[in-house]
C-alpha positions in Angstrom: 64.0 53.2 151.5 64.2 54.7 148.1 63.0 58.2 147.7 59.9 57.2 145.6 58.7 54.8 148.3 59.4 57.4 151.0 57.2 59.9 149.1 54.4 57.6 148.6 54.3 56.7 152.3 54.7 60.4 153.2 51.7 61.3 151.2 49.4 59.5 153.7 50.8 61.6 156.5 50.5 64.7 154.5 46.8 64.0 153.8 46.1 63.8 157.5 47.1 67.4 158.0 45.0 68.9 155.1 41.3 69.1 154.4 40.2 66.0 152.6 36.7 67.3 151.9 37.7 69.6 149.1 38.1 69.4 145.3 41.8 69.7 145.8 41.9 66.4 147.7 40.8 64.7 144.5 43.5 66.6 142.5 46.2 65.5 144.9 45.1 61.9 145.1 45.1 61.6 141.2 48.5 63.3 141.1 50.2 60.9 143.6 48.8 57.9 141.6 50.3 59.5 138.4 53.7 59.9 140.2 53.5 56.3 141.4 52.9 55.1 137.9 55.6 57.3 136.2 58.3 57.5 138.9 61.2 59.8 138.6 62.5 60.6 135.1 65.6 58.8 133.7 68.0 59.1 130.8 66.0 56.6 128.8 63.5 59.3 128.2 64.5 61.5 125.3 63.9 64.8 127.2 66.2 63.6 129.9 68.8 62.0 127.8 71.7 64.3 129.0 70.5 64.8 132.5 70.7 62.2 135.2 69.0 62.6 138.6 70.6 59.5 140.2 73.2 61.4 142.3 70.5 63.9 143.4 68.0 61.3 144.4 70.5 59.2 146.5 70.1 61.5 149.5 67.7 60.6 152.5 65.6 63.8 152.1 63.4 65.0 154.8 60.0 65.7 153.3 58.6 67.7 156.1 60.9 69.9 158.3 60.7 69.0 162.0 60.2 72.6 163.1 59.8 76.2 161.9 63.1 78.1 161.8 63.5 81.8 162.2 66.0 83.6 160.2 66.9 87.3 160.9 66.7 89.8 158.1 70.3 90.7 158.6 71.4 87.2 157.8 69.7 87.1 154.4 69.7 90.8 153.5 72.1 90.4 150.6 69.8 88.0 148.8 67.0 90.6 148.5 66.9 93.4 145.9 66.4 96.3 148.2 67.5 99.0 145.7 63.8 99.3 144.9 60.6 98.9 146.8 58.9 95.5 146.2 56.4 93.2 147.6 58.0 90.2 149.2 56.7 86.7 149.6 59.3 84.7 151.6 59.5 81.0 152.7 61.9 79.2 155.0 62.1 75.5 154.4 58.8 75.7 152.6 57.1 77.6 155.4 55.9 81.2 155.1 58.1 83.8 156.9 55.8 86.6 157.8 58.6 88.7 159.4 60.5 88.8 156.1 57.5 89.2 153.8 55.5 92.2 152.6 52.3 91.0 151.0 49.2 92.9 149.9 45.4 92.5 149.2 44.8 96.0 148.0 45.0 96.7 144.3 46.5 93.3 143.7 46.7 89.9 145.6 50.3 88.9 146.5 49.9 86.3 149.2 50.1 82.7 150.1 48.9 79.7 148.2 47.6 78.1 151.3 45.5 81.2 152.0 44.1 81.1 148.5 43.2 77.5 148.6 41.2 77.8 151.8 39.6 81.2 151.1 36.1 81.3 149.4 37.1 84.7 148.0 39.5 82.9 145.7 37.6 79.8 144.9 36.6 80.9 141.4 40.3 81.7 140.6 41.5 78.4 142.0 38.8 76.4 140.3 39.5 78.1 136.9 43.3 78.1 136.9 44.9 75.8 139.4 46.5 72.7 137.9 45.0 73.3 134.5 48.1 73.9 132.4 50.7 71.9 134.3 51.0 68.6 132.3 50.7 65.2 133.9 54.4 64.5 134.1 56.2 62.8 137.0 57.7 65.8 138.7 54.8 68.1 138.2 52.4 65.4 139.5 54.7 64.9 142.5 54.5 68.6 143.3 50.8 68.7 142.8 50.3 65.8 145.2 52.0 67.8 147.9 50.9 71.2 146.9 50.1 73.4 149.9 52.4 76.4 150.0 53.9 78.9 147.6 53.1 82.2 146.1 49.6 83.2 144.9 49.6 86.3 142.8 46.3 87.6 141.3 46.3 90.8 139.2 42.8 91.9 138.6 41.7 93.3 135.1 43.0 96.7 134.1 45.6 96.8 136.9 49.3 97.5 136.8 51.1 96.2 139.9 52.6 99.3 141.5 55.9 97.6 142.3 57.6 94.3 141.5 57.1 91.1 143.5 59.9 89.1 145.0 59.3 85.4 145.7 62.2 83.9 147.7 62.6 80.4 149.1 65.3 79.9 151.8 66.6 76.6 152.9 68.2 76.7 156.4 70.1 73.4 156.1 69.1 72.4 159.6 68.0 69.0 158.1 70.8 66.8 156.8 68.9 66.8 153.4 65.7 68.5 152.5 63.1 68.2 149.8 60.9 71.3 149.2 58.0 71.6 146.7 56.8 75.2 146.3 53.7 75.7 144.2 53.0 79.1 142.6 49.9 80.3 140.8 50.0 83.6 138.9 46.9 85.0 137.2 47.3 88.3 135.3 44.0 89.8 134.1 43.1 91.5 131.0 45.2 94.7 130.3 47.2 94.2 133.5 51.0 94.1 134.1 53.3 92.6 136.7 57.0 92.1 137.2 58.1 89.1 139.3 61.6 88.2 140.6 62.1 84.5 141.9 64.9 83.0 143.8 65.7 79.8 145.6 68.6 80.0 148.1 70.3 77.6 150.5 72.0 79.0 153.5 74.3 76.0 154.2 76.0 73.2 152.3 73.6 70.5 153.1 71.9 68.9 150.2 68.6 70.5 149.2 66.4 69.4 146.3 63.7 71.8 145.2 60.9 70.6 142.9 59.0 73.8 142.1 55.9 74.3 139.8 54.7 77.7 138.7 51.6 78.2 136.6 51.2 81.6 134.9 48.0 82.8 133.1 48.2 85.9 131.0 44.7 87.1 129.8 44.1 89.4 126.8 46.7 92.2 126.5 48.4 91.3 129.7 52.1 91.9 130.2 54.2 89.5 132.5 57.9 90.0 133.1 59.4 87.1 135.0 63.0 86.9 136.2 64.7 83.8 137.8 67.9 84.1 139.7 69.6 80.8 140.2 72.8 81.2 142.1 72.6 78.7 144.9 75.1 76.8 146.8 76.9 73.8 145.2 75.0 71.1 147.2 71.6 72.5 146.1 69.6 71.1 143.1 66.7 72.7 141.5 64.1 71.3 139.2 62.0 74.4 138.1 58.8 73.7 136.1 57.1 76.8 134.7 54.1 76.7 132.5 52.6 79.8 130.8 49.3 80.1 129.1 48.9 83.2 127.0 45.8 84.7 125.4 45.2 87.3 122.7 47.8 90.1 122.3 49.5 89.2 125.7 53.2 89.7 126.1 55.1 87.3 128.4 58.9 87.2 128.9 61.0 84.9 131.2 64.6 85.6 131.9 66.6 82.8 133.5 70.0 83.5 135.1 71.8 80.2 136.1 75.0 80.7 138.0 75.0 78.3 141.0 73.8 75.0 142.3 74.8 71.4 141.7 72.1 70.4 139.2 69.6 72.7 137.7 66.9 71.7 135.4 64.5 74.4 133.9 61.3 73.2 132.2 59.8 76.2 130.6 56.7 75.8 128.5 54.6 78.5 126.7 51.2 77.8 125.2 49.9 80.5 122.9 46.1 80.4 122.8 45.2 83.5 120.8 46.4 85.8 118.1 49.1 88.5 118.1 50.9 86.9 121.1 54.5 87.6 121.9 56.6 85.2 123.9 60.2 85.8 125.0 62.6 83.3 126.6 66.1 84.4 127.4 68.8 83.0 129.6 72.4 83.3 130.7 74.3 80.3 132.1 77.8 80.9 133.6 79.0 77.8 135.5 82.2 75.8 136.5 83.4 72.9 138.4 81.0 70.0 137.9 77.9 72.0 137.8 75.1 71.0 135.4 72.4 73.3 134.0 69.7 72.0 131.7 67.3 74.3 129.8 64.3 72.4 128.3 62.0 74.8 126.5 58.8 74.6 124.5 56.8 77.2 122.7 53.5 75.9 121.2 52.1 78.2 118.5 48.5 77.3 118.3 46.9 80.3 116.5 48.1 82.7 113.8 50.0 86.0 113.8 52.1 85.3 116.8 55.8 85.6 117.7 58.3 83.9 119.9 61.9 84.7 120.6 64.4 82.4 122.4 68.0 83.5 123.1 70.1 81.4 125.5 73.8 82.1 126.1 76.1 79.7 128.0 79.6 80.0 129.3 81.0 76.7 130.7 84.3 76.3 132.5 86.2 73.4 134.0 84.2 70.1 134.0 80.7 71.7 133.9 77.9 70.5 131.6 75.1 72.4 129.8 72.1 71.1 128.1 69.8 73.1 125.7 66.8 71.3 124.4 64.5 73.8 122.8 61.3 72.9 120.8 59.1 75.1 118.7 55.7 73.7 117.5 53.6 75.5 114.9 50.2 74.1 114.4 48.5 74.0 111.0 46.3 76.8 111.9 49.2 79.1 113.1 49.9 80.8 109.9 52.0 84.0 109.9 54.0 82.8 112.8 57.4 84.3 113.4 59.5 82.1 115.7 63.2 82.6 116.5 65.5 80.4 118.5 69.2 80.7 119.2 71.6 78.9 121.5 75.2 80.2 121.7 77.9 78.8 123.9 81.5 79.2 125.0 83.6 76.4 126.3 86.5 77.7 128.3 88.2 74.3 129.1 88.6 71.0 127.4 86.4 69.1 129.9 83.5 71.5 129.6 80.4 70.0 127.7 77.4 71.4 126.1 74.6 69.4 124.5 72.4 71.5 122.3 69.3 70.2 120.4 67.2 73.0 118.9 64.0 71.5 117.3 61.3 72.8 115.0 58.0 71.0 114.2 56.1 73.1 111.6 52.7 72.1 110.2 51.9 75.6 108.7 53.2 76.7 105.3 53.3 80.5 105.8 55.7 81.0 108.7 59.1 82.5 109.4 60.9 80.2 111.7 64.6 79.9 112.4 66.9 78.2 114.9 70.6 78.1 115.4 73.4 76.9 117.7 77.0 77.8 118.1 79.7 76.2 120.2 83.1 77.7 120.4 86.0 79.4 122.3 87.1 82.9 122.9 88.4 84.7 119.9 92.3 84.8 120.2 92.4 87.9 118.0 90.0 89.8 120.2 92.0 88.8 123.3 95.2 90.0 121.7 93.6 93.3 120.8 92.4 93.9 124.3 95.7 92.9 125.7 97.6 95.2 123.4 95.6 98.0 124.9 96.9 97.3 128.3 94.0 95.2 129.7 95.3 92.0 131.7 94.4 88.6 130.4 91.8 87.9 133.1 90.0 91.1 132.6 90.1 90.8 128.8 88.6 87.4 128.9 85.9 88.6 131.2 85.2 91.6 129.0 84.7 89.3 126.0 82.4 86.9 127.9 80.3 89.9 129.3 79.9 91.3 125.7 78.9 87.8 124.6 75.9 87.8 127.2 75.1 91.4 127.0 72.2 91.3 124.5 70.3 89.2 127.0 71.0 91.6 129.8 69.8 94.5 127.7 66.2 93.3 127.7 65.9 93.3 131.6 63.4 96.0 132.4 64.3 96.5 136.0 67.6 98.6 136.2 68.4 97.6 139.7 68.1 93.9 138.8 70.2 94.4 135.7 72.9 95.9 137.9 72.7 93.0 140.3 73.0 90.4 137.5 75.8 92.2 135.9 77.8 92.2 139.2 77.1 88.5 139.7 78.3 87.7 136.2 81.5 89.8 136.8 82.2 87.7 140.0 81.5 84.4 138.2 84.0 85.5 135.4 86.6 86.3 138.1 86.5 90.1 138.1 86.4 91.7 141.5 83.8 94.5 141.6 83.5 94.8 145.3 80.2 93.2 145.5 79.2 89.9 147.2 76.2 87.7 146.7 
């Protein structure tokens, strides 16, 4: 049975275990019909021209794990950022792990999506925000149809989250192949601020496909700092769909660090619905072997006097493949827009590939917009200079690549996270810093 058919039949079993007498039932039912009509994306679609899901979809995925698994903290401690105090929302095979989590309902709400969906306290938030910015695309509709568990983060008006929030999804590998579909909803009120760190991590080499959807709403003058760590095992594939709606004078930044996994597709969409909004999208990709990472971004400037900044750096070794498809849309009314987009890449080996497609669609006449792309190799003169100072070739190459990516790292606002990412990059570049992750 093909995966699409299996999912359609599994939806009937899923519906038997959830409350059908709710508004969410209608949303799920519409979503599964949309997925049935659209199916999985393929390379005939322009947005998926360089990324094929065929090999990923061939596995016989388990849609619902057979039993709950318990993982001890000592087994996964290295995946947490414990240098700082954080709230933690942890899932194992898509099921909430209370013994690894630290949630709160005090100044802020950092809890479970399933709790929010069934709690009258959050009905207004769910009704106003759930599934209202995620577009009707095949993979987001599939996630919506099976939406039940994930992170629910609600930051009330005039509130600063007292510590960052970690959202971690572990896959045990007890199934021969597993499909998980976490659904996150993040609502940040007026004049509020939150920092969030997200990670998906497999614990074995069994195939795992994660189809994640995150909706983020930033109200007036809200500040959102979102960090994605993608350093999974080589049999894990991730399709990460993030949709952000910003309102007047809000500031949102998303940093995506892609180092591991078999196939990673990041769909990151920003919608600016107000004036004097600032949107930042930055990423570092360092991959090798036959890994594939695809960044597909959109910033839609709808109103005037707003800014957006995109800066993606890629280092590709061996037979790895990278894709950058970045689009900026500036509406006719969005005068005085300042939009910047850059994608710079280094190919370390002859078989490494990068497909880069920066795009601008500008309908306003008083804007400052730019985009650029570079693809090259390490500078031989710089390598010679470093080696002439006594630095071995391996370390010299690593230093140049680290310097290449450093301006993205500089904008990370959590020092402990910056240190962690720096050490992961060092390991990916082949420099031993005595740190394992």
